[in-house]
RODO-2510 file (C-alpha; in nm, 4 decimals, decimal comma):
residues 607
     n   res          X          Y          Z
     1     m    -0,6930    10,0441    -4,0520
     2     c    -1,0568     9,9383    -4,1126
     3     q    -0,9898     9,9246    -4,4852
     4     i    -0,6898     9,6955    -4,4345
     5     t    -0,8897     9,4678    -4,2024
     6     s    -1,1699     9,4513    -4,4591
     7     n    -0,9288     9,3624    -4,7390
     8     l    -0,7682     9,0871    -4,5298
     9     a    -1,1098     8,9395    -4,4591
    10     l    -1,1980     8,9396    -4,8296
    11     w    -0,8652     8,7798    -4,9220
    12     k    -0,9303     8,5143    -4,6606
    13     e    -1,2738     8,4514    -4,8119
    14     v    -1,1177     8,4169    -5,1568
    15     l    -0,8641     8,1660    -5,0165
    16     g    -1,1485     7,9652    -4,8638
    17     l    -1,3358     7,9614    -5,1956
    18     a    -1,0215     7,8539    -5,3826
    19     l    -0,9603     7,5660    -5,1392
    20     a    -1,3242     7,4595    -5,1572
    21     d    -1,2997     7,4558    -5,5351
    22     l    -0,9913     7,2331    -5,5194
    23     r    -1,1687     6,9934    -5,2839
    24     s    -1,4734     6,9776    -5,5101
    25     e    -1,2501     6,8710    -5,7966
    26     f    -1,0329     6,6402    -5,5898
    27     l    -0,9338     6,4093    -5,8752
    28     l    -0,8220     6,6944    -6,0981
    29     t    -0,6341     6,8529    -5,8088
    30     a    -0,4684     6,5202    -5,7266
    31     c    -0,3642     6,4807    -6,0885
    32     m    -0,1943     6,8223    -6,0904
    33     v    -0,0205     6,7491    -5,7594
    34     a     0,0897     6,4067    -5,8874
    35     a     0,2251     6,5624    -6,2078
    36     l     0,4420     6,7996    -6,0059
    37     i     0,5524     6,5183    -5,7723
    38     a     0,6564     6,3123    -6,0741
    39     i     0,8843     6,5985    -6,1779
    40     i     1,0179     6,6984    -5,8343
    41     i     1,1064     6,3520    -5,6979
    42     p     1,3494     6,2575    -5,9807
    43     l     1,5179     6,5952    -5,9434
    44     l     1,5617     6,5478    -5,5681
    45     i     1,6906     6,1932    -5,6162
    46     l     1,9338     6,3109    -5,8840
    47     a     2,0592     6,5880    -5,6530
    48     g     2,0905     6,3362    -5,3706
    49     l     2,2857     6,0920    -5,5874
    50     r     2,5233     6,3674    -5,6985
    51     a     2,5816     6,4809    -5,3413
    52     g     2,6062     6,1257    -5,2052
    53     i     2,8500     5,9945    -5,4656
    54     v     3,0746     6,3027    -5,4563
    55     d     3,0629     6,3254    -5,0761
    56     s     3,1516     5,9582    -5,0445
    57     l     3,4493     5,9977    -5,2770
    58     r     3,5546     6,3188    -5,1042
    59     n     3,5236     6,1634    -4,7582
    60     n     3,7549     5,8819    -4,8618
    61     l     4,0099     6,1446    -4,9595
    62     v     3,9488     6,3776    -4,6644
    63     h     3,9790     6,1003    -4,4066
    64     d     4,3052     5,9832    -4,5601
    65     p     4,5691     6,2500    -4,4831
    66     v     4,7777     6,1310    -4,7788
    67     f     4,5462     6,3237    -5,0125
    68     r     4,5961     6,6477    -4,8162
    69     e     4,9705     6,5986    -4,7960
    70     i     5,2292     6,7895    -5,0003
    71     r     5,5967     6,6903    -5,0016
    72     p     5,8937     6,8340    -5,1913
    73     a     6,0090     6,6237    -5,4838
    74     e     6,3751     6,6967    -5,4160
    75     t     6,5989     6,7569    -5,1170
    76     r     6,6982     7,1206    -5,0795
    77     p     6,7355     7,3710    -4,7937
    78     y     6,4295     7,5555    -4,6645
    79     s     6,4721     7,8463    -4,4242
    80     e     6,2712     7,9217    -4,1120
    81     i     6,1301     8,2255    -4,2923
    82     f     5,9846     7,9935    -4,5552
    83     f     5,8124     7,7824    -4,2886
    84     a     5,6806     8,0918    -4,1113
    85     e     5,5302     8,2044    -4,4418
    86     l     5,3625     7,8664    -4,4912
    87     r     5,2200     7,8595    -4,1386
    88     a     5,0697     8,2042    -4,1923
    89     m     4,8615     8,0790    -4,4858
    90     p     4,4993     8,0061    -4,3786
    91     s     4,4718     7,7018    -4,6066
    92     v     4,7699     7,5286    -4,4416
    93     e     4,6667     7,3145    -4,1441
    94     f     5,0030     7,1668    -4,0478
    95     v     5,3682     7,1949    -4,1536
    96     m     5,6519     6,9776    -4,0294
    97     e     6,0167     7,0480    -4,1123
    98     g     6,2263     6,7629    -4,2475
    99     i     6,5838     6,6561    -4,1806
   100     t     6,8703     6,5306    -4,3945
   101     r     6,8551     6,1751    -4,5253
   102     g     7,1772     6,0809    -4,3507
   103     a     7,0239     6,1563    -4,0115
   104     s     6,6796     6,0131    -4,0795
   105     t     6,7369     5,6545    -3,9609
   106     v     6,7893     5,5034    -3,6179
   107     v     6,8483     5,1563    -3,4773
   108     a     6,5608     5,0555    -3,2475
   109     i     6,6111     4,7735    -2,9951
   110     r     6,3600     4,6021    -2,7736
   111     p     6,5635     4,5139    -2,4614
   112     d     6,3642     4,2105    -2,3453
   113     n     6,4017     4,0170    -2,6719
   114     n     6,7166     4,1834    -2,8151
   115     r     6,5446     4,2412    -3,1454
   116     s     6,6870     4,5341    -3,3389
   117     v     6,5724     4,6951    -3,6594
   118     m     6,6667     4,9993    -3,8630
   119     l     6,3756     5,2444    -3,8670
   120     d     6,3116     5,5593    -4,0651
   121     i     6,2643     5,8646    -3,8443
   122     l     5,9734     6,0975    -3,9066
   123     p     5,9597     6,4124    -3,6906
   124     t     5,6190     6,5053    -3,5598
   125     a     5,4495     6,7691    -3,3443
   126     p     5,1052     6,8373    -3,1913
   127     n     4,8110     6,8285    -3,4345
   128     d     4,9978     6,6167    -3,6899
   129     p     4,7160     6,4876    -3,9195
   130     l     4,9195     6,1802    -4,0098
   131     l     4,8844     6,0646    -3,6472
   132     t     4,5616     6,2228    -3,5237
   133     t     4,3622     6,0809    -3,8163
   134     y     4,4290     5,7333    -3,6798
   135     g     4,3718     5,8164    -3,3145
   136     a     4,7363     5,8628    -3,2171
   137     v     4,8492     6,1450    -2,9908
   138     p     5,1748     6,2997    -3,1217
   139     p     5,4532     6,1891    -2,8852
   140     i     5,6289     6,4180    -2,6407
   141     e     5,9755     6,3821    -2,4885
   142     g     6,0395     6,0177    -2,3924
   143     e     5,7614     5,8856    -2,6168
   144     a     5,7357     5,7428    -2,9671
   145     v     5,4766     5,6191    -3,2139
   146     i     5,5718     5,3316    -3,4445
   147     s     5,4193     5,1891    -3,7598
   148     a     5,2640     4,8421    -3,7763
   149     s     5,5589     4,7148    -3,9795
   150     a     5,8074     4,8425    -3,7202
   151     a     5,6046     4,6886    -3,4380
   152     l     5,6002     4,3524    -3,6162
   153     k     5,9770     4,3491    -3,6717
   154     l     6,0499     4,4566    -3,3137
   155     g     5,7791     4,2477    -3,1552
   156     a     5,6748     4,5646    -2,9734
   157     e     5,3336     4,6720    -2,8510
   158     k     5,1809     4,9776    -2,6936
   159     d     5,3521     5,0865    -2,3663
   160     d     5,6676     4,8848    -2,4430
   161     v     5,9986     5,0632    -2,3881
   162     i     6,2470     5,0530    -2,6740
   163     v     6,6040     5,1789    -2,6998
   164     l     6,7169     5,4066    -2,9812
   165     e     7,0832     5,3850    -3,0773
   166     i     7,2102     5,7053    -3,2385
   167     g     7,5517     5,6502    -3,3932
   168     r     7,8054     5,8656    -3,5746
   169     q     8,1640     5,8595    -3,6965
   170     r     8,3866     6,1272    -3,5409
   171     n     8,7644     6,1566    -3,5311
   172     g     8,8051     5,8103    -3,6846
   173     s     8,5949     5,6280    -3,4242
   174     r     8,2317     5,5327    -3,3867
   175     e     8,0271     5,6954    -3,1114
   176     v     7,6830     5,5794    -2,9996
   177     q     7,4248     5,7427    -2,7745
   178     r     7,1139     5,5697    -2,6415
   179     e     6,7712     5,7168    -2,5866
   180     f     6,4847     5,5294    -2,4143
   181     v     6,1322     5,5921    -2,5434
   182     r     5,7938     5,4439    -2,4613
   183     v     5,5643     5,3330    -2,7439
   184     t     5,2360     5,5206    -2,7048
   185     k     5,0690     5,3960    -3,0226
   186     v     5,1137     5,1389    -3,2977
   187     m     4,9785     5,2817    -3,6217
   188     p     4,7486     5,0613    -3,8319
   189     e     4,8853     4,9037    -4,1472
   190     r     4,6804     5,1291    -4,3762
   191     a     4,8323     5,4380    -4,2118
   192     d     5,1959     5,3576    -4,2861
   193     a     5,3338     5,0461    -4,4538
   194     l     5,7008     5,1344    -4,3903
   195     p     5,9049     5,0432    -4,0795
   196     r     5,8985     5,3894    -3,9271
   197     i     5,9189     5,5638    -3,5921
   198     y     5,7582     5,8996    -3,5144
   199     l     5,9579     6,1091    -3,2676
   200     p     5,9198     6,4589    -3,1184
   201     f     6,0688     6,7270    -3,3376
   202     a     6,3119     6,8420    -3,0650
   203     l     6,4659     6,4933    -3,0369
   204     v     6,4948     6,4582    -3,4144
   205     k     6,6745     6,7925    -3,4399
   206     d     6,9166     6,6857    -3,1667
   207     i     6,9852     6,3582    -3,3495
   208     e     7,0680     6,5472    -3,6676
   209     m     7,2925     6,7966    -3,4867
   210     y     7,4705     6,5121    -3,3047
   211     r     7,5364     6,3305    -3,6314
   212     e     7,6827     6,6505    -3,7738
   213     g     7,9465     6,6305    -3,5008
   214     f     7,8011     6,8743    -3,2492
   215     g     7,7441     6,8064    -2,8820
   216     i     7,3982     6,8264    -2,7255
   217     s     7,4462     6,9573    -2,3737
   218     e     7,0802     6,9072    -2,2744
   219     r     7,1173     6,5325    -2,3325
   220     n     7,4821     6,5033    -2,2245
   221     w     7,5831     6,3955    -2,5722
   222     p     7,9483     6,4944    -2,6285
   223     g     8,0707     6,6701    -2,9386
   224     a     8,2006     6,9906    -3,0854
   225     s     8,0544     7,3231    -2,9887
   226     p     7,8448     7,4678    -3,2720
   227     d     8,0527     7,7829    -3,2930
   228     v     7,9789     8,0382    -3,5597
   229     v     8,2349     8,0373    -3,8422
   230     p     8,3252     8,3944    -3,9465
   231     g     8,2065     8,4934    -4,2928
   232     y     8,3561     8,7873    -4,4810
   233     n     8,2281     8,9620    -4,7911
   234     g     8,5798     9,0221    -4,9108
   235     v     8,9295     9,1414    -4,8318
   236     y     9,1510     9,4329    -4,9327
   237     i     9,5196     9,3656    -4,9966
   238     l     9,7322     9,6711    -4,9105
   239     s    10,0820     9,6827    -5,0586
   240     a    10,3459     9,9412    -5,1451
   241     e    10,3659     9,8191    -5,5054
   242     p    10,0832     9,6969    -5,7334
   243     l    10,0431     9,3203    -5,7505
   244     n    10,1659     9,1628    -6,0726
   245     a     9,9303     8,9932    -6,3177
   246     i    10,0392     8,6373    -6,2279
   247     l     9,9745     8,6912    -5,8574
   248     r     9,6398     8,8500    -5,9278
   249     s     9,5398     8,5505    -6,1375
   250     q     9,6453     8,3111    -5,8618
   251     l     9,4461     8,5078    -5,6017
   252     l     9,1334     8,4710    -5,8137
   253     n     9,1794     8,1074    -5,9163
   254     i     9,3032     7,9153    -5,6126
   255     t     9,1786     8,1023    -5,3079
   256     g     8,8003     8,0657    -5,3448
   257     f     8,7400     8,4324    -5,4305
   258     f     8,5723     8,5003    -5,7643
   259     e     8,6012     8,8738    -5,8217
   260     g     8,8995     9,1048    -5,7968
   261     g     9,0273     9,4428    -5,9032
   262     d     9,1799     9,7665    -5,7898
   263     a     8,9929     9,9208    -5,4994
   264     v     8,7503    10,2093    -5,5491
   265     a     8,8141    10,4881    -5,2993
   266     e     8,4487    10,5346    -5,1972
   267     e     8,3917    10,1629    -5,1415
   268     y     8,7180    10,1245    -4,9514
   269     e     8,6290    10,4090    -4,7175
   270     r     8,2794    10,2719    -4,6589
   271     h     8,4029     9,9175    -4,5886
   272     t     8,7041    10,0011    -4,3717
   273     g     8,6328    10,3447    -4,2265
   274     q     8,9705    10,4637    -4,3635
   275     s     9,0687    10,6884    -4,6493
   276     l     9,2652    10,5514    -4,9434
   277     t     9,6023    10,7213    -4,9785
   278     s     9,7945    10,7672    -5,2989
   279     e    10,1009    10,5898    -5,1556
   280     q     9,9082    10,2633    -5,1169
   281     s     9,8229    10,0066    -5,3783
   282     v     9,4983     9,8322    -5,2803
   283     f     9,3606     9,5220    -5,4530
   284     r     9,0135     9,3974    -5,3652
   285     l     8,8951     9,0337    -5,3554
   286     s     8,5287     8,9496    -5,3062
   287     t     8,2850     8,6599    -5,3271
   288     i     7,9644     8,6314    -5,5298
   289     d     7,7003     8,4173    -5,3610
   290     h     7,8681     8,3043    -5,0403
   291     l     8,0781     8,4393    -4,7567
   292     a     8,4534     8,3893    -4,7331
   293     e     8,5755     8,1743    -4,4439
   294     p     8,9021     8,2386    -4,2570
   295     a     9,0647     7,9497    -4,4479
   296     m     9,0210     8,1458    -4,7718
   297     l     9,1978     8,4440    -4,6196
   298     e     9,4775     8,2163    -4,5026
   299     r     9,5226     8,0948    -4,8605
   300     v     9,5506     8,4574    -4,9704
   301     r     9,8048     8,5183    -4,6956
   302     g    10,0037     8,2156    -4,8120
   303     l    10,0258     8,3496    -5,1685
   304     l    10,1478     8,6834    -5,0319
   305     f    10,4196     8,5247    -4,8154
   306     g    10,7433     8,7208    -4,8344
   307     k    10,5752     9,0277    -4,9812
   308     a    10,5151     9,3536    -4,7945
   309     a    10,1374     9,3274    -4,7955
   310     t     9,8684     9,3358    -4,5302
   311     l     9,5096     9,2104    -4,5345
   312     q     9,2060     9,4164    -4,4399
   313     p     8,8905     9,1965    -4,4435
   314     y     8,5521     9,3663    -4,4528
   315     v     8,1787     9,3040    -4,4215
   316     e     7,9017     9,4787    -4,6136
   317     n     7,5672     9,6258    -4,5119
   318     l     7,5996     9,5217    -4,1490
   319     s     7,4370     9,7516    -3,8928
   320     v     7,3544     9,7161    -3,5238
   321     k     7,1955     9,9059    -3,2396
   322     l     7,3771     9,9803    -2,9156
   323     l     7,2251     9,9648    -2,5675
   324     h     7,3448    10,1081    -2,2407
   325     e     7,1632    10,0547    -1,9099
   326     g     6,8519     9,9467    -2,0983
   327     i     6,8442    10,2533    -2,3239
   328     a     6,8821    10,1803    -2,6949
   329     s     7,0367    10,4032    -2,9564
   330     s     6,7850    10,5607    -3,1886
   331     v     6,9775    10,4756    -3,5055
   332     l     7,1558    10,1787    -3,6579
   333     f     7,5339    10,2099    -3,6689
   334     p     7,7411    10,0464    -3,9443
   335     v     7,9901     9,7814    -3,8331
   336     v     8,3504     9,8125    -3,9509
   337     c     8,6314     9,5580    -3,9085
   338     q     8,9160     9,6777    -3,6902
   339     p     9,2428     9,6979    -3,8906
   340     g     9,4967     9,4317    -3,8020
   341     s     9,2581     9,2302    -3,5810
   342     q     9,2355     8,8535    -3,5911
   343     i     9,0305     8,6984    -3,8702
   344     d     8,9343     8,3762    -3,6924
   345     s     8,7465     8,3113    -3,3681
   346     n     8,9540     8,1471    -3,0961
   347     e     8,8988     7,9874    -2,7582
   348     d     8,9216     8,3268    -2,5844
   349     f     8,6020     8,4762    -2,7256
   350     t     8,6175     8,7643    -2,4782
   351     s     8,9051     8,9114    -2,6773
   352     l     8,6589     8,9745    -2,9610
   353     l     8,4310     9,1861    -2,7435
   354     s     8,6560     9,4963    -2,7253
   355     v     8,5143     9,7705    -2,9489
   356     q     8,5343    10,1383    -3,0356
   357     v     8,1954    10,3087    -3,0087
   358     p     8,0594    10,5667    -3,2560
   359     r     8,1770    10,9225    -3,2094
   360     s     7,8266    11,0577    -3,1409
   361     l     7,7890    10,8262    -2,8412
   362     a     8,1277    10,8904    -2,6822
   363     e     7,9869    11,0626    -2,3730
   364     w     7,7059    10,8073    -2,3367
   365     y     7,9452    10,5154    -2,3039
   366     q     8,2187    10,6582    -2,0798
   367     q     8,1624    10,3807    -1,8261
   368     g     8,3312    10,1332    -2,0566
   369     s     8,0541     9,8800    -2,1272
   370     v     7,7765     9,8565    -2,3828
   371     d     7,5450     9,5941    -2,5292
   372     l     7,5254     9,5186    -2,8998
   373     h     7,1754     9,4390    -3,0277
   374     f     7,1708     9,2549    -3,3608
   375     t     6,8452     9,1764    -3,5415
   376     t     6,7885     9,0099    -3,8787
   377     p     6,5068     8,7914    -4,0158
   378     m     6,7197     8,4927    -3,9067
   379     s     6,8747     8,6105    -3,5789
   380     n     6,7953     8,8253    -3,2783
   381     l     7,0653     8,8548    -3,0112
   382     t     7,2322     9,0832    -2,7606
   383     i     7,6062     9,0696    -2,6786
   384     p     7,7808     9,2527    -2,3913
   385     l     8,0808     9,4497    -2,5198
   386     h     8,3760     9,6292    -2,3628
   387     v     8,4501     9,9816    -2,4826
   388     t     8,8190    10,0519    -2,5438
   389     g     8,7912    10,3708    -2,7441
   390     v     8,5883    10,6027    -2,9619
   391     a     8,5778    10,5852    -3,3413
   392     s     8,6563    10,8900    -3,5471
   393     r     8,3181    10,8593    -3,7215
   394     d     7,9678    10,7328    -3,6409
   395     e     8,0494    10,3669    -3,6824
   396     l     8,1130    10,0727    -3,4537
   397     i     8,4656     9,9353    -3,4920
   398     v     8,4905     9,5719    -3,3823
   399     p     8,7443     9,2907    -3,4303
   400     a     8,7186     9,1460    -3,7781
   401     a     8,6222     8,7999    -3,6547
   402     l     8,3265     8,9344    -3,4523
   403     a     8,1996     9,1385    -3,7479
   404     a     8,2271     8,8336    -3,9743
   405     m     8,0437     8,6142    -3,7218
   406     l     7,7608     8,8676    -3,7065
   407     q     7,7523     8,8650    -4,0858
   408     r     7,6738     8,4929    -4,0642
   409     g     7,3620     8,5873    -3,8714
   410     v     7,2172     8,7403    -4,1863
   411     e     7,1990     8,4047    -4,3648
   412     r     7,1502     8,1661    -4,0707
   413     k     7,0302     8,1695    -3,7132
   414     i     7,2894     8,2537    -3,4498
   415     f     7,2491     8,3341    -3,0815
   416     f     7,4653     8,4344    -2,7882
   417     d     7,5041     8,1528    -2,5345
   418     t     7,5225     8,3221    -2,1950
   419     i     7,6574     8,0038    -2,0318
   420     s     7,9610     7,9623    -2,2574
   421     g     7,9819     8,3318    -2,3420
   422     r     8,0139     8,2561    -2,7150
   423     l     7,8193     8,3004    -3,0351
   424     v     7,6551     7,9714    -3,1253
   425     a     7,5106     7,8636    -3,4600
   426     g     7,1544     7,7431    -3,4842
   427     r     6,9944     7,5671    -3,7772
   428     s     7,0208     7,7648    -4,0970
   429     s     6,7723     7,5538    -4,2894
   430     y     6,5806     7,2273    -4,3076
   431     r     6,6085     6,9775    -4,5884
   432     g     6,2422     6,9060    -4,6539
   433     f     5,8915     6,9273    -4,5135
   434     r     5,5515     6,7667    -4,4778
   435     l     5,2558     6,9965    -4,5386
   436     y     4,8840     6,9267    -4,4905
   437     t     4,6055     7,1518    -4,6110
   438     g     4,2764     7,1989    -4,4277
   439     t     4,0738     7,0412    -4,7118
   440     i     4,1552     6,8573    -5,0322
   441     d     4,0177     7,1504    -5,2344
   442     e     4,3058     7,3656    -5,1096
   443     v     4,5787     7,1283    -5,2293
   444     p     4,5956     7,2520    -5,5933
   445     s     4,6303     7,6179    -5,4874
   446     i     4,9158     7,5396    -5,2445
   447     v     5,0870     7,3282    -5,5111
   448     r     5,0648     7,6204    -5,7557
   449     f     5,2043     7,8565    -5,4898
   450     l     5,5035     7,6316    -5,4234
   451     k     5,5734     7,5762    -5,7926
   452     q     5,5752     7,9517    -5,8437
   453     r     5,8501     7,9592    -5,5807
   454     g     6,0446     7,7054    -5,7851
   455     i     5,9660     7,4134    -5,5525
   456     d     5,8636     7,0924    -5,7279
   457     v     5,6292     6,8929    -5,5047
   458     v     5,4517     6,5585    -5,4860
   459     a     5,0775     6,5686    -5,4155
   460     q     4,7606     6,3837    -5,5118
   461     v     4,6448     6,6720    -5,7293
   462     g     4,5292     6,4489    -6,0154
   463     t     4,2944     6,2440    -5,7960
   464     i     4,1530     6,5561    -5,6310
   465     e     4,0978     6,7331    -5,9609
   466     r     3,9198     6,4286    -6,1055
   467     i     3,6687     6,4382    -5,8196
   468     q     3,6276     6,8136    -5,8602
   469     t     3,5670     6,7640    -6,2323
   470     l     3,3119     6,4894    -6,1573
   471     d     3,1375     6,7191    -5,9095
   472     k     3,1211     7,0038    -6,1615
   473     g     3,0000     6,7696    -6,4375
   474     l     2,7263     6,6200    -6,2234
   475     m     2,6208     6,9664    -6,1106
   476     k     2,5913     7,0862    -6,4711
   477     l     2,3895     6,7743    -6,5583
   478     f     2,1625     6,8295    -6,2605
   479     l     2,1088     7,1966    -6,3478
   480     l     2,0261     7,1080    -6,7075
   481     i     1,7700     6,8451    -6,6048
   482     a     1,6372     7,0768    -6,3326
   483     c     1,5816     7,3530    -6,5882
   484     i     1,3970     7,1161    -6,8211
   485     g     1,1898     6,9800    -6,5318
   486     s     1,1106     7,3298    -6,4054
   487     i     0,9892     7,4377    -6,7470
   488     g     0,7754     7,1234    -6,7662
   489     a     0,6289     7,1846    -6,4201
   490     a     0,5484     7,5456    -6,5064
   491     i     0,3760     7,4430    -6,8293
   492     v     0,1698     7,1742    -6,6493
   493     l     0,0486     7,4240    -6,3901
   494     l    -0,0135     7,6987    -6,6439
   495     i    -0,2225     7,4798    -6,8736
   496     n    -0,4280     7,3245    -6,5934
   497     l    -0,4971     7,6515    -6,4118
   498     y    -0,5846     7,8340    -6,7331
   499     a    -0,8124     7,5485    -6,8430
   500     a    -0,9837     7,5561    -6,5021
   501     v    -1,0559     7,9281    -6,5476
   502     e    -1,2018     7,8700    -6,8936
   503     r    -1,4266     7,5977    -6,7556
   504     k    -1,5503     7,8211    -6,4765
   505     v    -1,6212     8,1482    -6,6537
   506     n    -1,9820     8,1338    -6,5243
   507     q    -1,8706     8,0822    -6,1607
   508     f    -1,6200     8,3684    -6,1792
   509     g    -1,8886     8,5887    -6,3330
   510     h    -2,1168     8,5164    -6,0379
   511     l    -1,8336     8,6019    -5,7988
   512     r    -1,8035     8,9371    -5,9719
   513     l    -2,1820     8,9830    -5,9407
   514     l    -2,1513     8,9126    -5,5693
   515     g    -1,9144     9,2109    -5,5381
   516     l    -1,5637     9,0748    -5,5729
   517     t    -1,3295     9,3169    -5,7484
   518     r    -1,0848     9,2305    -6,0229
   519     n    -0,7941     9,2369    -5,7750
   520     e    -0,9725     8,9925    -5,5455
   521     v    -1,0608     8,7396    -5,8153
   522     f    -0,7027     8,7792    -5,9424
   523     l    -0,5894     8,6000    -5,6264
   524     y    -0,8185     8,3013    -5,6854
   525     p    -0,5979     8,1025    -5,9328
   526     v    -0,2829     8,2319    -5,7574
   527     y    -0,3990     8,0734    -5,4311
   528     q    -0,4808     7,7498    -5,6087
   529     g    -0,1407     7,7365    -5,7808
   530     m     0,0406     7,8015    -5,4522
   531     v    -0,1590     7,5344    -5,2648
   532     i    -0,0947     7,2786    -5,5389
   533     a     0,2809     7,3616    -5,5332
   534     i     0,3046     7,3383    -5,1528
   535     a     0,1205     7,0057    -5,1448
   536     a     0,3424     6,8692    -5,4259
   537     t     0,6663     6,9706    -5,2524
   538     i     0,5559     6,8162    -4,9219
   539     f     0,4644     6,4818    -5,0758
   540     a     0,7686     6,4902    -5,3072
   541     s     1,0003     6,5526    -5,0114
   542     l     0,8540     6,2630    -4,8169
   543     g     0,8660     6,0370    -5,1219
   544     s     1,2219     6,1256    -5,2183
   545     g     1,3347     6,0797    -4,8571
   546     l     1,1853     5,7305    -4,8513
   547     i     1,3382     5,6420    -5,1879
   548     s     1,6837     5,7660    -5,0779
   549     i     1,6679     5,5431    -4,7685
   550     i     1,5823     5,2439    -4,9886
   551     l     1,8655     5,3242    -5,2308
   552     n     2,1179     5,3609    -4,9499
   553     h     2,0253     5,0255    -4,7974
   554     a     2,0010     4,8439    -5,1281
   555     l     2,2916     4,9785    -5,3341
   556     t     2,5591     5,1360    -5,1135
   557     g     2,7285     4,8090    -5,0203
   558     d     2,7062     4,6644    -5,3703
   559     l     2,8667     4,9717    -5,5266
   560     g     3,1483     4,9811    -5,2702
   561     f     3,0726     5,3279    -5,1301
   562     n     3,1369     5,4307    -4,7725
   563     g     2,8417     5,6250    -4,6344
   564     s     2,5304     5,7225    -4,8307
   565     i     2,5019     5,6886    -5,2038
   566     c     2,2017     5,9227    -5,2015
   567     h     2,2142     6,2151    -4,9627
   568     i     1,9487     6,4839    -5,0007
   569     r     2,0479     6,7840    -4,7938
   570     m     1,7901     6,9942    -4,6129
   571     r     1,8912     7,2962    -4,8162
   572     m     1,8004     7,1020    -5,1296
   573     f     1,4492     7,0392    -4,9929
   574     c     1,4164     7,4093    -4,9094
   575     l     1,5551     7,5181    -5,2466
   576     t     1,3212     7,2837    -5,4345
   577     s     1,0207     7,4040    -5,2364
   578     g     1,1094     7,7678    -5,2980
   579     i     1,1634     7,7198    -5,6716
   580     t     0,8388     7,5193    -5,7089
   581     i     0,6355     7,7831    -5,5282
   582     i     0,7895     8,0635    -5,7351
   583     l     0,7194     7,8708    -6,0577
   584     a     0,3611     7,8108    -5,9436
   585     l     0,3241     8,1825    -5,8778
   586     f     0,4416     8,2769    -6,2276
   587     a     0,2451     7,9925    -6,3920
   588     s    -0,0784     8,1102    -6,2256
   589     l    -0,0377     8,4694    -6,3435
   590     l    -0,1753     8,3975    -6,6928
   591     a    -0,4820     8,2319    -6,5436
   592     a    -0,5152     8,5192    -6,2935
   593     i    -0,5024     8,7764    -6,5745
   594     r    -0,7715     8,5805    -6,7602
   595     v    -0,9939     8,5889    -6,4500
   596     t    -0,9712     8,9687    -6,4260
   597     r    -1,1116     8,9952    -6,7807
   598     i    -1,4318     8,8093    -6,6906
   599     d    -1,7216     9,0572    -6,6575
   600     p    -2,0275     9,0051    -6,4371
   601     a    -2,2284     9,0193    -6,7587
   602     d    -2,0660     8,6916    -6,8673
   603     a    -2,2626     8,5096    -6,5966
   604     i    -2,5894     8,6729    -6,7108
   605     r    -2,5259     8,5770    -7,0709
   606     v    -2,4696     8,2141    -6,9717
   607     e    -2,7992     8,2197    -6,7792
***
């Protein structure tokens, strides 16, 4: 411990001698500090200009949501699974589903002046950057946000109430519904130049459904019930004699089915739950990329009129779980169409709920009721059923129409409406979207992701990439100049410190005579180099800060930049200081090594 304390005291004495030496040669010391300042200040200003120019350009893009926006270039369906996948991506800040073009306009009327104008509808939701960027709160039910152009045409202002007329053609007549909304915000002209109204997503969906002919019970808008249309994978034609070639050709060409042929016994048994007998001739019709509607089966039935043939429709790869008194079956049971059952849903939906339960669950369901639980990526529903019998195998036998309606739930959302007691169709897809990334740097990666999915999009990728290229180019230029400046600073320090040692061989020799070891005199030029570097970085930081303030006041407005044209970050000051001190340390090593080679005898020889 005493040895360490003694060494610290000696090192402190050496530091004091080194500082005293620098003070005694103030002009030379000031020249070395000034030389370093002359190198450091231009580097800091260059770094500040790079950061200021790029940040100003980036801020213009970041503050304008248009540059973070991605839209599809064409109208096509997008499923809810697709939107769930987008929302799960960390780089996606906001996604808004789009609607069909035919439903995306509405007539807006201001009651007190009878002005009316056709406005484009844009659905919105909380945290919509297109609105929040300009200080607008996304509207809720009974509210709307309108663009400046729409406000001018309507003569409307904030807090005015306007009437939306939603019209459609149905059964040869025009029907109109009215919805009153309060204007909560008029967007500035720069935000949206089109006559547009922003409405809550729920209202926009209802408008689209209404224009498709459906009724919206929540709003008392009349219309058809969105019943699920049965969808079959195919149909078997059972006949005593094989169908002739002409009839087979007609069945394939004018019914909507695209594939046909004699039935395979294994497939027939799997699809129908029945064995194929040798006395029967069975011809199979199937679709390729879509499900067959009841109308297609009726066309088949029409071609078979007068012939002794029966139809057995089927569904493929359809399985469900069964529940009884809250207890679920442990396995999925395949669903089979009941032979001879109706192929179309009718007004009496309860007739489709009579089923035969799997053989293994016969004792479990003796009470005559069971719930069907159906889950797919698109649908999740439970239907109460009535048990009328037990199947001969472990399969659930249901009316053909019910099986085909459940098959629809694989490709689109369906749910069981407990009020009407029917299966109801939800939206199967949306026709577009608006997507906003968290930063502009994330736009190119999302665009690449969507293009890999075959989705052509519109985005400001070119503008963003130009700024990124400018940033990279300026950074490379700065690093090149910084390297050259660092080498120059190191050489300046090295030459001056080494020359100072050569001039003071006699003084260093006397220090050795006074008892300083080689290790202790080694620290002498190191201390001086570090002090010079610290002083240079302090004065350079102050000087560059003052120059950046002058540049920002003098040039920012003239060059048309928003914000600072020169912005030196604190980390840049710290990085510059660290690099300068490290360079000073390495530059002083040669002088320090030269000091250790000075013998005490050198002082005696000089005397």
